[in-house]
VEXDREN-2710 file (C-alpha; in Angstrom, 1 decimal):
% VEXDREN-2710
k/r/px/py/pz
1/UNK/25.3/17.9/0.9
2/UNK/27.5/21.0/0.4
3/UNK/26.4/24.2/2.1
4/UNK/27.6/27.8/1.3
5/UNK/26.8/31.1/3.1
6/UNK/26.2/34.3/1.2
7/UNK/28.3/37.0/2.9
8/UNK/27.1/39.9/0.7
9/UNK/24.3/40.6/-1.7
10/UNK/24.9/38.6/-4.8
11/UNK/23.3/36.1/-7.2
12/UNK/23.2/32.3/-7.0
13/UNK/25.4/31.9/-10.1
14/UNK/28.0/34.3/-8.8
15/UNK/28.1/32.4/-5.4
16/UNK/28.4/29.0/-7.0
17/UNK/30.9/30.1/-9.6
18/UNK/33.1/31.3/-6.7
19/UNK/33.0/27.8/-5.3
20/UNK/34.1/26.2/-8.6
21/UNK/30.8/25.4/-10.3
22/UNK/30.5/26.1/-14.1
23/UNK/27.5/27.9/-15.5
24/UNK/26.5/24.6/-17.3
25/UNK/26.8/22.6/-14.0
26/UNK/24.7/25.2/-12.2
27/UNK/22.0/25.0/-14.8
28/UNK/22.0/21.2/-14.5
29/UNK/21.7/21.3/-10.7
30/UNK/18.8/23.8/-10.9
31/UNK/17.1/21.6/-13.5
32/UNK/17.1/18.6/-11.1
33/UNK/16.1/20.7/-8.1
34/UNK/19.5/20.0/-6.4
35/UNK/20.0/23.7/-5.3
36/UNK/18.1/25.2/-2.4
37/UNK/18.1/28.5/-0.5
38/UNK/17.0/27.6/3.0
39/UNK/14.8/24.6/2.2
40/UNK/13.3/26.0/-1.0
41/UNK/14.6/24.7/-4.4
42/UNK/15.9/27.5/-6.7
43/UNK/14.6/27.9/-10.2
44/UNK/16.7/30.7/-11.6
45/UNK/20.4/31.3/-12.2
46/UNK/20.2/34.9/-11.2
47/UNK/18.3/34.2/-8.1
48/UNK/19.1/37.1/-5.7
49/UNK/20.9/36.2/-2.4
50/UNK/21.1/38.4/0.7
51/UNK/23.8/38.3/3.3
52/UNK/23.2/35.3/5.6
53/UNK/21.3/33.2/3.0
54/UNK/22.4/29.6/3.1
55/UNK/22.7/27.7/-0.2
56/UNK/22.6/23.9/-0.2
57/UNK/23.7/21.7/-3.1
58/UNK/22.8/18.0/-3.0
59/UNK/25.2/15.4/-4.2
60/UNK/24.4/12.9/-7.0
61/UNK/24.0/10.2/-4.4
62/UNK/21.5/12.3/-2.4
63/UNK/19.6/13.1/-5.6
64/UNK/19.5/9.4/-6.5
65/UNK/18.3/8.4/-3.0
66/UNK/15.6/11.2/-3.2
67/UNK/14.5/9.9/-6.6
68/UNK/13.8/6.5/-5.2
69/UNK/11.7/7.8/-2.3
70/UNK/8.0/8.3/-2.2
71/UNK/6.1/8.6/1.1
72/UNK/3.8/5.7/1.6
73/UNK/5.2/3.6/-1.2
74/UNK/8.3/1.4/-1.6
75/UNK/10.0/2.0/-4.9
76/UNK/11.8/-1.2/-6.0
77/UNK/13.3/0.2/-9.2
78/UNK/13.2/3.4/-11.2
79/UNK/14.9/4.8/-14.3
80/UNK/13.9/7.3/-17.0
81/UNK/11.2/5.0/-18.5
82/UNK/9.6/2.9/-15.8
83/UNK/8.9/2.7/-12.0
84/UNK/8.3/-0.6/-10.2
85/UNK/6.7/-0.4/-6.7
86/UNK/5.8/-2.9/-4.0
87/UNK/2.2/-2.0/-3.5
88/UNK/0.8/-2.6/0.0
89/UNK/-2.5/-4.5/0.4
90/UNK/-5.5/-2.2/0.7
91/UNK/-4.2/0.5/-1.7
92/UNK/-6.0/0.9/-5.0
93/UNK/-4.0/1.0/-8.2
94/UNK/-6.0/3.7/-9.8
95/UNK/-9.0/5.9/-8.8
96/UNK/-12.6/4.7/-8.5
97/UNK/-15.8/6.7/-8.4
98/UNK/-15.6/6.7/-4.6
99/UNK/-11.8/7.2/-4.1
100/UNK/-9.6/9.5/-6.1
101/UNK/-6.6/10.2/-3.9
102/UNK/-5.7/7.1/-1.9
103/UNK/-4.2/5.2/-4.9
104/UNK/-0.8/4.2/-6.0
105/UNK/-1.2/6.2/-9.2
106/UNK/-2.1/9.4/-7.4
107/UNK/0.8/9.0/-4.9
108/UNK/3.4/8.3/-7.6
109/UNK/2.1/11.2/-9.8
110/UNK/2.4/13.6/-6.9
111/UNK/6.0/12.4/-6.1
112/UNK/7.1/12.7/-9.8
113/UNK/5.6/16.2/-10.2
114/UNK/7.3/17.3/-6.9
115/UNK/10.8/16.4/-8.0
116/UNK/10.6/17.1/-11.7
117/UNK/11.5/20.5/-13.4
118/UNK/8.4/22.7/-13.6
119/UNK/6.3/19.9/-12.1
120/UNK/5.8/18.2/-15.5
121/UNK/6.5/14.6/-14.5
122/UNK/3.7/12.0/-14.7
123/UNK/3.2/8.3/-14.9
124/UNK/1.1/6.0/-17.1
125/UNK/-0.9/2.9/-16.1
126/UNK/0.6/-0.4/-17.5
127/UNK/-1.4/-3.0/-15.5
128/UNK/-3.3/-3.3/-12.2
129/UNK/-3.4/-5.2/-9.0
130/UNK/-6.6/-5.6/-7.1
131/UNK/-6.9/-3.4/-4.0
132/UNK/-6.5/-6.3/-1.6
133/UNK/-3.5/-7.7/-3.5
134/UNK/0.0/-6.6/-2.5
135/UNK/3.2/-6.8/-4.6
136/UNK/5.0/-5.7/-7.7
137/UNK/3.3/-3.1/-9.9
138/UNK/4.8/-1.4/-12.9
139/UNK/4.2/2.1/-14.2
140/UNK/5.6/3.8/-17.3
141/UNK/7.0/7.4/-17.3
142/UNK/6.0/8.2/-20.9
143/UNK/3.4/7.0/-23.4
144/UNK/5.9/5.2/-25.6
145/UNK/7.1/3.0/-22.7
146/UNK/3.6/2.3/-21.7
147/UNK/2.6/1.2/-25.1
148/UNK/5.6/-1.0/-25.5
149/UNK/5.1/-2.7/-22.2
150/UNK/1.4/-3.3/-22.8
151/UNK/2.1/-4.6/-26.4
152/UNK/4.5/-7.2/-24.9
153/UNK/2.6/-7.9/-21.7
154/UNK/1.7/-11.5/-22.6
155/UNK/5.4/-12.3/-22.6
156/UNK/6.0/-10.8/-19.1
157/UNK/6.7/-13.4/-16.4
158/UNK/4.3/-12.9/-13.5
159/UNK/4.3/-15.0/-10.3
160/UNK/2.0/-14.8/-7.3
161/UNK/1.9/-16.3/-3.8
162/UNK/-1.6/-17.2/-2.6
163/UNK/-2.9/-18.8/0.5
164/UNK/-6.0/-20.8/-0.2
165/UNK/-8.5/-22.6/2.0
166/UNK/-7.8/-26.3/2.2
167/UNK/-5.1/-28.2/0.2
168/UNK/-5.6/-29.0/-3.5
169/UNK/-5.6/-32.8/-4.2
170/UNK/-3.4/-32.2/-7.2
171/UNK/-0.2/-30.5/-6.1
172/UNK/0.2/-28.8/-9.4
173/UNK/-2.1/-28.0/-12.2
174/UNK/-3.4/-25.8/-15.0
175/UNK/-6.8/-24.1/-15.0
176/UNK/-8.4/-22.8/-18.2
177/UNK/-11.8/-21.1/-18.7
178/UNK/-13.6/-18.3/-20.3
179/UNK/-14.2/-15.4/-17.9
180/UNK/-17.2/-13.1/-18.0
181/UNK/-18.0/-10.1/-15.8
182/UNK/-21.5/-9.6/-14.6
183/UNK/-23.3/-6.2/-14.3
184/UNK/-22.6/-6.5/-10.6
185/UNK/-18.8/-6.5/-11.4
186/UNK/-18.4/-10.1/-10.3
187/UNK/-16.2/-12.2/-12.6
188/UNK/-17.1/-15.9/-13.2
189/UNK/-16.1/-18.8/-15.5
190/UNK/-18.3/-20.1/-18.3
191/UNK/-17.8/-23.4/-20.1
192/UNK/-17.6/-23.6/-23.9
193/UNK/-17.1/-20.9/-26.4
194/UNK/-18.8/-17.5/-25.8
195/UNK/-18.5/-14.2/-27.6
196/UNK/-18.5/-12.4/-24.2
197/UNK/-15.9/-14.5/-22.5
198/UNK/-12.1/-13.9/-22.4
199/UNK/-9.7/-16.8/-22.3
200/UNK/-7.9/-17.2/-19.0
201/UNK/-5.2/-19.7/-18.0
202/UNK/-3.7/-20.1/-14.5
203/UNK/-1.0/-22.5/-13.4
204/UNK/-0.4/-23.4/-9.8
205/UNK/1.9/-25.4/-7.5
206/UNK/1.4/-26.2/-3.8
207/UNK/4.6/-25.3/-2.0
208/UNK/3.5/-25.4/1.7
209/UNK/0.7/-27.0/3.7
210/UNK/-0.6/-25.9/7.0
211/UNK/-0.3/-28.6/9.7
212/UNK/-4.1/-29.2/10.1
213/UNK/-4.6/-29.0/6.3
214/UNK/-6.8/-26.0/6.6
215/UNK/-4.6/-23.8/4.3
216/UNK/-2.0/-24.2/1.6
217/UNK/0.5/-21.8/0.1
218/UNK/0.5/-21.8/-3.7
219/UNK/2.9/-20.3/-6.3
220/UNK/0.9/-19.2/-9.3
221/UNK/1.9/-18.2/-12.8
222/UNK/-0.4/-16.6/-15.3
223/UNK/-0.5/-17.4/-19.0
224/UNK/-3.1/-14.6/-19.3
225/UNK/-3.9/-11.6/-17.2
226/UNK/-7.6/-11.1/-16.7
227/UNK/-9.5/-9.2/-14.0
228/UNK/-9.8/-11.3/-10.8
229/UNK/-8.4/-14.3/-12.7
230/UNK/-6.5/-16.0/-9.9
231/UNK/-9.3/-15.4/-7.4
232/UNK/-12.0/-16.9/-9.7
233/UNK/-9.9/-19.9/-10.7
234/UNK/-9.0/-20.7/-7.1
235/UNK/-12.7/-20.6/-6.2
236/UNK/-13.5/-22.8/-9.2
237/UNK/-11.0/-25.3/-7.8
238/UNK/-12.9/-25.3/-4.5
239/UNK/-10.1/-23.6/-2.8
240/UNK/-10.8/-19.9/-2.6
241/UNK/-8.1/-17.5/-1.5
242/UNK/-8.2/-16.8/2.2
243/UNK/-9.9/-13.6/3.0
244/UNK/-11.6/-13.4/-0.4
245/UNK/-15.3/-13.2/0.8
246/UNK/-16.3/-12.0/-2.7
247/UNK/-15.4/-15.4/-4.2
248/UNK/-16.5/-17.7/-1.5
249/UNK/-13.8/-17.7/1.2
250/UNK/-15.2/-18.6/4.7
251/UNK/-12.2/-17.4/6.7
252/UNK/-10.0/-14.4/6.9
253/UNK/-6.9/-15.4/9.0
254/UNK/-4.7/-12.6/7.9
255/UNK/-7.2/-9.7/7.9
256/UNK/-6.5/-9.2/4.2
257/UNK/-6.7/-10.9/0.8
258/UNK/-4.0/-13.5/0.9
259/UNK/-2.6/-12.8/-2.5
260/UNK/0.8/-11.3/-3.3
261/UNK/2.6/-10.6/-6.6
262/UNK/6.2/-11.6/-5.7
263/UNK/8.0/-12.0/-9.0
264/UNK/8.1/-10.0/-12.3
265/UNK/10.4/-10.4/-15.3
266/UNK/10.2/-8.2/-18.4
267/UNK/12.3/-6.6/-21.1
268/UNK/12.9/-2.9/-20.7
269/UNK/10.7/-1.0/-23.1
270/UNK/13.6/1.2/-24.3
271/UNK/16.8/-0.8/-24.0
272/UNK/15.3/-4.2/-24.4
273/UNK/17.4/-5.4/-21.4
274/UNK/15.9/-8.3/-19.4
275/UNK/14.9/-7.2/-15.8
276/UNK/13.8/-9.3/-12.9
277/UNK/12.2/-8.1/-9.7
278/UNK/11.3/-9.9/-6.5
279/UNK/9.3/-8.9/-3.4
280/UNK/9.5/-10.4/0.0
281/UNK/6.6/-12.4/1.3
282/UNK/4.4/-10.4/3.7
283/UNK/5.2/-11.4/7.2
284/UNK/1.6/-12.4/7.9
285/UNK/1.8/-15.2/5.3
286/UNK/4.3/-17.2/7.4
287/UNK/2.1/-17.2/10.5
288/UNK/-0.1/-20.0/9.2
289/UNK/2.6/-22.5/8.6
290/UNK/4.7/-24.4/11.1
291/UNK/8.5/-24.8/10.8
292/UNK/8.1/-28.5/10.2
293/UNK/6.3/-28.0/6.9
294/UNK/8.5/-28.3/3.8
295/UNK/8.4/-26.2/0.7
296/UNK/10.0/-23.5/-1.2
297/UNK/10.1/-20.1/0.5
298/UNK/9.8/-16.7/-1.2
299/UNK/12.8/-14.4/-1.2
300/UNK/13.6/-12.7/2.1
301/UNK/14.5/-9.4/0.5
302/UNK/13.4/-7.5/-2.6
303/UNK/15.9/-7.2/-5.4
304/UNK/16.1/-5.9/-8.9
305/UNK/18.4/-7.3/-11.5
306/UNK/19.2/-4.7/-14.1
END
């Protein structure tokens, strides 16, 4: 960060011009809120300065670091069209009748408005994660990107880690059913064709088993993306997700729903470039498994391949 002190009454443009900044560059810096007097971002070229006023100009690196920061959220990737976050368990994706503020959508919107010119920045919902589910969540920064992502969502590669009660007899499998939501907002499977049901297909693989066979870690991929799909299908198998009382779990060893969205691969809605993102496994997930168990581990660090 570069700092300059006004030694006489002058304007912001005059001060910065005297330090080698062109008028065009000053306009650009102001547009991206990179220029502050004291700690307050400046909005006008002819902002009046008094003797003793300190002007700060942030570097491109500092601006980039700031762009990828949002209190209470981990931003995994961001560009002009999309934002990918690692949502913590317990945080809603969007508002409900009872909660309007403590949501990923609200927090990101507030951050975007704070750092965009005239506070016009906003985000758009692409998909959702249940409140208890942690992991990768994508938002769009304009309506066009949102529509493109949603139109191509069936082709997006989504992988989850789930800890279930007991160990499935079949170490890998595919579950297909029609899902229906009741008036009580509980989703359940129905057999046979139905006009109310939505096709749901879930594939799983057992990658770790707890020593006493009380729990298993599964990697799950979705061929469809229905509400509560994984939770319902695991319960249908007789192995509900740990901590999922709504769908029949009898234990809560982690103090949370043991479901985490750890991998996401998609084509960028503007450039078409293939992007892959990974999220580390929550530390609590490892506590149920001994070192002697074998199986594939999730990535230790989050990464984005752009």
